[in-house]
N, C-alpha and C positions, 0 to 999 in steps of 0.2 A: 282793674282787671286782674284776675288770678294769674299766678305764675304759669300754670299749665296752659292757660289760654294764650298767654304771650308767646310761649315756646311753640305752640302749634299754629300760631299766627305769624308774628313778625319774624321768628327764627325757625321756621318749619324745616328748612333744609339743613340747618345746623343740627337739629334733632335727628333728622333722617340720616345724615352723614355719620353721626356718632354710632348709631346702631348698625349701619352698614359696615363700618370699619370694625366694630366689635365682632361681628360674625366672621369677617375675613381673618382676624387675628386668632379667634378660637379654632378656625378650620386648620390652622398650622399645627395644632397639637392633637388633632384627632386621627385615630387609626381608622381609615375608611373601609367600609364593607357594604355589600348590597343590603343586608338587613337594616343597617344604620340609615342608609339613604331612604329606604321604604318608611322607616319610622318617622323621619323628618318630614316626608311628604304627608303622612297621615296626620301628624301634629299640625302642620301648616294648614291643611284643608279643614281640620276641626276648628282651629282658631278663626279661620276665615268665615266659617258658618256662624260662629258665635258673634263675629263682628257685624254680620249682616242681619242678625236677629234684633228684635226690638227691646231686648232685655237691658242693653246698655245705651240705648238711644239718649243723646244729649248728656251723657256722662263723659266729660272731657278727659278726666284722669283715666278712666277705664279704656276709652278710645286710644289715648296716648300709649298706654302699656301694650295694648293689642297690636297697634301699628309697630311698636318697637319689636315685639316678639315676631311678628310676620316678617319684618325686614331682616332680623337676625337669621331667621330660618332661610329666607331667600338668599342671603349672602353666603350662608354655609353651602347651600346647594349650588349656587353659582360658582363658588370656588372649586367645588368637586367637579363640576362640568369642565373646568379649565385644567384639571390635572391630567397627566398622560394616562393612556389606557394600561390597565394592569396586565394585559397580555404581552407587553414589552418586557420580555425576559432578559434579565441582566446576565452578562458573561457568556452569551451564546452568539454564534454566527447565524444570522437570519436574513433571508432574502426579503428586502423591503421595497415597496413602491411608494414614492414620495414626490412632493412638489417643492421646488425651490421657492422660498419666501423671502430670500435676500440675495443680492448679487454675490457671487463667489469672490473671496479674497484670496489671491494666489501669492504664495511666498516660494522660497527656493525648495523647501522640502514638502510642503503640504498645502492643501486647499481647505479653507474654512468657510462654512455657510450655514444658514438656518434652513431647515427643511421641515415640512409637515408630512409625517408618515400616516398614510391612511390604509395601507394594506401590508400585512406581514405573513410570510409563508403562504401566500395566496388567499388569505382570509382578511375580510374587511374589519377594520377596527375604528374606534373613535379617533378622529384626527388628533395626532399628538406631535407637538413641536419638539424638535431635537436639534442639537448642535452637531453638524456633520463635520468630521475631520477626515479628509481623504489624503492618504500618503501617496506620493508620486515618485516614480523612478526616472523614466526617460520621457515623461509626458511634457511636450513643449507648450501645449495650449489646452485649455479646458473649454470646449465649445458649447457650454450650457449656461443659461441665463435665468434671471428672475421669471417665474411662471412656468418653466419647463417641468415636465414630469420625467423622473428618472427611476431606474431600478439598479440596485447593487446589493452585494452581500455585506451586511453591517454587523459589526461586533458592538453590542450595546453595553454600556456600563454607566454607573452613576457618576456624577461630576464630583471631583474631590473637593473637600472644604479647605480652608486656610489652616495649615498645620502649625504655623508659627505665630507667636503673639503679635497682634496688630498688623499682620500681613494682609494685603488686599484679598478680600474674600470673593474669588471668582464665582464660586458656587452661588453665593447670595446675589451677585450681580446678574447671573443668568436666570436665577429664580425670579427676579424682578421683571424679566422679559418673558416669563412663562416657560422657560426651558429647564427641565429637570434631568434630562438624559443626554448623554453624548454617544454618538454612533461613529465608529471608525471603520474605514474600508480602504480599498485601493482605487486610486483615481482612474487607473487604466481599465478597471472592470466595470465602470459606470456605463450603463446603456440608456440611450434616449428612448423613452416610451412615446412621448407626445410633445411636440414643440408648441410653445405658447402661440396661439393664433387668435385672431379676432381683436376687437378693440376692448381694452381694459383701462379704466381710468387711472389706477395706480401704476400700471405699466407705462401708460402715456406720460404720467407725471415724472416717472423715473427717467424716461428718455429725454424729457425736457431738461431735467437737472444735468444729465450727462452732456447734453448739447451746450448748455451754458458753461459747464466746466471746460469743455473743449475750446469754447470761444474765449474764455478768460485766459486759459493756458496759452493760447496762440498769441494773444495781444500783449500779455504781461511778460517781461523779460526775467524778473526776479522770481525764482521758484517759491521762496518763502512768502513773498508778497502775494503770489497766486494762492497758496495754501490758506493764508489768513483771510484773503478776500472771499474766496469761494465758501469758506466756513461761515463767515459773518453775513454775507449777502444772501445766499440761498441754501445754506446748510449742507454743502457738499464737503464731507470730511475725508481728508487724506491722512497718510501717516506723517504727522508733524514730527519735526526733529525734537529730540529731548530738550534742547535748549529753549525752543519756543514754548513748549508745554510748561516747562519749569518756570520760565519768566512770568507767564500769565498767572500761574498758580501762586507763585511767591508774592505777587503784587495784588492778589485778591480779585483779579479780573478774568479768571478762567471762564466765567459764565458768558463772556463776550464772544468766545470762540464757537458758540453754538447759537443758532437762531432761537430767540426766546420772546417773551412778552414785550420786552423793550423794542425789539425790531418790528413786531407786529403793530405796536402802538405808533411807531414812526410811519409805517405804511398807512395806518388808519388816519393819522393826523394829516398826512400828505394828500390822501384821497379826499378828505373832508375839505381841505384847503382849496383844492382845484375844482371841487364839484359844488361847493356851498352856494355859489351864485347861479347854478344851473337848474335850480328847482323848478323855475318857470318853464324851462324847455324840456325838462325830464318828466313833467307831469306831477310835480310836487315832491316833498321829502321822501315819500314811500319808495319811489323809484330810485332815489339816491341811496337810501338805506339798503335796498335790495342789491343795487350794483356794488356797493361797498362790501356787503356780505359775500357776494360771489367772488370778487377779486381777492378778498382776505383768504377764503378757503382754497382758491386756486394757488395762491402764494404758499399756503400751508402744504398743499399737495406737491408742489415743485420742490419744497424743502424736505420732502420725503416723509411727511406726516410723523416726524420724530416726536416723542412724548412732549418736549418743551413747546413745540409749535402747536401741537394739538391743544394743550392747556391754554396757551395764549389765544389761539383762534376762538376757542369756545368762550373764554371770558370776554373777549371783545364782542362776540356775537350776542351774548347775554346783555352786554352794555348797549349795543345798537338796538336790539329788540326792546329793551327797557325805554330807550329814548323814543323809539317809534310809538310805543304805547303810552308815553308820557307817565310812566310809573317807575322809572329807574332811580334807585338810590344805591350807589356803589357801596356795599356793606359786606359784613362778615357772612350774611345770609346768601348774597349773590355769589360770593366766593365759594361757599359750601355747596351751592347748587351746581357750579361747574365741576367741582371735584366729585360730587355724587354721580353726575351723568357719566363722567369718564370711568369711574370705578365700577359702574353697573356693566359696562361693556368689557372692561379689562381689569379684573380684580388685582392682577399682579402689579399694576402701576403703584399700588399702595406701598410696595416694598422697594420702589425705585428711588434712589437717593435724589435724583434730579427732581422727581415729583414732590418729594418731601420738602426740599430746599426752596423750590420755586413757589409753592403755596405758602410756606412760612414767610418768604420774602414779601409776598403781596399782603399777607395778614399783618406783617410788621408795618407796611405802608399805611394800612387802614387804621391800626391801633396807635402807632407811635409818631407818625408824621406830625399830627397836630400838637403833640406833646413837645417835640423838638422845636417846632416853629414858635411855640409860645416861649420857650427858653431863649431863642435867638431872635426874637421879634425886633425889627428895626423900622423906623419911620421912613427912612429914605428909600425910594423905589429902586434906586440903583443897586441896593443890596438884596432886594426881595427875591430875585431869581436865584442868586447865589445861596441865600439862606434856604430856599425851597429845595435846591439841589443837595445841599448838605443834610437837610432833614430827611430827605428820601434815602440817601446813602446810609446815614446812621441808623435809620429805622430798619432797613433791610438787613444791615450787618448785625445789629443788636439781637434780632430774633433768630437769625440763622447761625450765629457763632457757636452756641452750645452744640447744635447738631453737627456742624462742620468739625468741631473739635472731637466729637464722639467718633466720627468716621475717619477723619484724616490726621488728627493729632498734631496739627500745626496751625499757626495763626499769622496772617500777613499783616505786619505792623503798619505798613504804609497803604492800607486798603483805601483810606479816605481820599488822600491826594491822588492816588492812582485812578480811582473811579471818577473823581471830579474832573481831572485833567483829560481823561480818555473819553468822556461823554460826548463832547463836541466832535472830535475826530471820528468816533465810531458812528455818529449820526451822519457825518459827511460820507463815510464809507458806504453806508446803506443807500444814501441818496444817489451818489455817483455810480455805485455798483448797479443800482436799479435802472438808471438811464442806460448804462452799458449793456445790461441784459436785453433791453427792449429796442435799442437803437439799431436800425438796419443799415446805417451809413458807415461804411468801412473807414473812410477818411476821418470822420468825427470820432469814431470809436477809438482810434489810435491815441488821440489826445485825452479822451476820458480815461483810458487805461493807464496812460502816463500819470495823470492827475491822481488816480486811485492808488497807484504804486507809490507815489511820493507821500501821500497822506499816511499810508501804512508804514513806510520806512521811517518817517519822522516820529510817528506815534510809538512804534515798537522800540525805537532808540530811547525814547523818553521812559518807557517801562523798564528797559534794560538798565538805564541809569538809576532808577528808583530801586531796582533789585540789587544793584551793586552797593548801595548805601549800607553802613554798618547796622546790624540788627534788623534787616529787612524781613526776616522770617523767624518765628519762634517755633522750633520743632520739639517733638517728644512730649507734647502736652497730653496728659492723661485725662480722659473724661469717661467715667463709667456710667452705667445705667442710673444709679442712684443720684449722682451729681447732675445728670441730664434732667431728671424729674424735678430736682430741687431748683435748677436754673429756670425751667419753664413755669414752675409755681411762683417763683419770685417775679418773673415778667408778667404773669397773669395778675398778680396782686398789684403790681405797679400800674397796670392799665385800669384796674378797678379803682385804685386810689385817684387817678387822674380824672376819670369820667364820673365817678360817684362821690368824690371828695370824702372818702371814709378813712379816718385816722387809724382804725384797727387794721385795715389792709396795708397801710404804710408801715405800721409796726411789724406786721407779719412779713412784709417784703424785706425789711431790714434784717429781721431774724433769719430768714432764708439766705440772705446775702452773707451774713456772718457765718452760717453753717457752711456755705460754699467756700468761703475764704479759709475756714478752718480745715475743710476737707483738702483744699489745695496745699495748705502748709503741711498737713500730715503726709500727703502723698510725696511732696518734695523731700521731706525728712526721711521717709522710707526709702526713696531712691538713693539718697546720699549715703545711707547706712546699710544698703543691701550688701550681703556677703554670701556669695554662692556661685554656682555653676549653672549655665544654661546650654543645653545641647539642642541644636536646631535640626529640623528635618530638611535636608538638602539632597534627598535621594541618595545616590551612591557616593557623593562627595562628603567631606567632613566640614563642620562649622560648629565650634563651641566657644563660649565666652567665659572667662574667669573674672568675676567682679568682686572687688574688695574695697568697700567704703569709698566709692567714687572713682577708683582706678579700674579701668576696663582693658582687658587684653582679649583680642579675638584671634583664635587659631583656626586656620582653614587650609584645605588642600587646594583651594583656588588661588589663582595667580596674585590677586590683589584685592583690597577692600572695595575697589571700583567694579569688580565683576558683577555682571547683570543679575546673576542668580543671588548674590549676596544683597544687592540693592532691593530685590523683590522680597526675599525671605527674611533677611536679618536686619537690614537697616531700620525698618519701622520700630523694632524693639530696642535696638542699640541706642537710637537717638534720644530715648527718654532717660538714659543713664549718663550719656556723655556726647559732646559734639563729635562728629565723625573725624575731624582733624586732630582730635585729642585721644582717639582710641589707638592703642598699640596693636598693630597687625603682625601676626607671626604666620608665615607660610610653612605648612607641613609638607615635607618632601615625600615623593613616591606614594602619596595618598594613604600612607600608613597601613600596610598590608595586615598587620597583626592587631592585637588588642591594645587599648590605651587605658591606663589606670589613673584615677583622679583622687589623690590624697587618701587612698585606701577606702574611699566611700563609694565610688562608681567605677565601673569597668565597661568601656565601649568595645563591643565585639564586632570585628570587621572581617569580611572575606572568608567566612566559614572557618575561622581559626580560633579555637578556644585556648585560654592560657593553660599552662601545664598544671598549675595548682589552683584549687578553688579557695578564694578568700571569703569566708562566711560573713564578713562584715560589709562586703561590697554588693551593690545592686548592679546586675548585669543588664546592659542595654544593647539591643540588636538593631542596627540600622539597615538601610536598603541594599547594602553591599552583600548581605547574606542571602542565600537562597531560602525559599519557603520550607523546603524539606529539612535543611540544616536547623532552621529556627524551631521547627516542631520537635525534632529530635533533642535539641538542647533544652527546650521547655520541659520535656518529659524527665530529663536528667535533673534539672533544677527543682522541679516539683518534688521529686523523690528525696532530695536533700533539703527541701524547704528553703531554698535559696531565692531571695527576691529578684525579680527581673522586670524589664519594661521593653515592649516592642516599639521602637521608634519608627520602623518601616510602616508607611501608610498610617501614621498616628501623629499625635500632637507632640510639640517640642517638650523636652523634659527639663524641669527646673528643680535644682537641689539648693536649699537654703539652710545652712547650718546642719541641723540633724533632721530637718523636715523633708520628706519626699513628696513629690506630686507633679502633676502635669500642668502646663499653663496653656 
């Protein structure tokens, strides 16, 4: 059979998935306009007419390329449909009518929630998702909930990107949820237009989740155990303490804190176990499959239909339907099918880190689990389950590590023992927690809650011990786009070598691995011999680092290096040069009202105060402590004197290395 027939047959969804993703990626670099949308529609309809003609009938290659083109055009138009309305004018106060699509999160100073705006200044617009930040003064409560329609005066503005190297990119995170705009307003001015009424499935599911959260909170004494249990069992996320999040992240088990495919598989296995002998009473396996599907999706709804649970429920559904039809073979094609369906409904999922990591993990299980099992093959049955568990953990970690390094720049050294040791306790948590959710007997529930709390306490103490071991986490690992591509090319070639026994693929895989090692050595050498200054964007505060061949000094107007703002903005970059406990921290007094000169090369201007003399060899840098008017007046002066300058305010961090100037 020809290759094109194989692709359009056995791997049809891999083919469709590739061109769907291609269109979504291209859409990110397009400047959209009405004429462009019209042109895409005309091209799409023309290609569709050609496809239905007899000219290319039975021409597989022509059919394949036409399907690819149609799918790419569809994905372009689908992404455009999910973009916010162009009538959302930035920088203006506008009266909006919106619907709450998430429960409000209330803090001391503000209320944050996702809303869908469908009317602005009295005119209907395309429903546009925004992040609403409502500032409050004396408001003691916010009597609005998911599904309510509200009206308020909103100041719309774009979401700011990450201004410092390796800083968490909140803009990209919100973009993965389809949020491009932030709206600010006063909580006291919000008016209720229409209360959520009637029966709504998502609203009902949210109420059930809150009911279970209240039940667990009442029965469990330890607040940390309650937080972990509610997150693992039914996906209810609270504000975890920094210690909990850090412990799970450092041991490579952070994925356990959210309901995912593993949890759904446990539910699926448990349901099959208790129902497999009831086929006679249920009217055959068809009724059992239908009942399992219904319960799986009810569980997904109660977990809030979070992206990980959607992916898991859909993959399990495809598995069940395949078994039902006696046609299932869990493969790359079925994995691509589930991703294809989800991305058709929500294209922004493609840019969600969780989506990428979870699908890569399952792909790793399919491609590399047989490979690791063959390496660790053992005749004794007592070791087979342990070998299988090790193979699964290694397969998932192998394929997700490059992407995790690209996003998070750290590697959990003890991920393998942590995941292996935590597998049984986490399974017990889901089982005991599930019984606690469904049991109506108060007396029995007390004992189940105590059992669940003990399991969590001992399991968490085990993770804490692993995290306390020397070298538990390697931080500051750099992984750029080129290294990421090389890593996945090497993994692809490794899988080709294993399945097709091609020596050329093995040689190329080794070559790619050598390139990757060489890249890592060069990056390490560059860090150790970096000599320069880095000025960070920390709004009106000061933070700059002087780095000299591995010696790092951080100067800041903040109280200590442990300040939350430094953790967020500066730590991710500093950790690649030096461990935090080896960085010399110098606190600057009185926030440095005037200008600061750096070796006659740079001059940081603060609080609208220019130095008395202009040094023509210096680049002037203006931070957020200066007013916009002062900056514009200074720019006019500097342009006249042809003096170099850089606006750090609302801009990227500034990096000076030897005699080279530039932003990072």
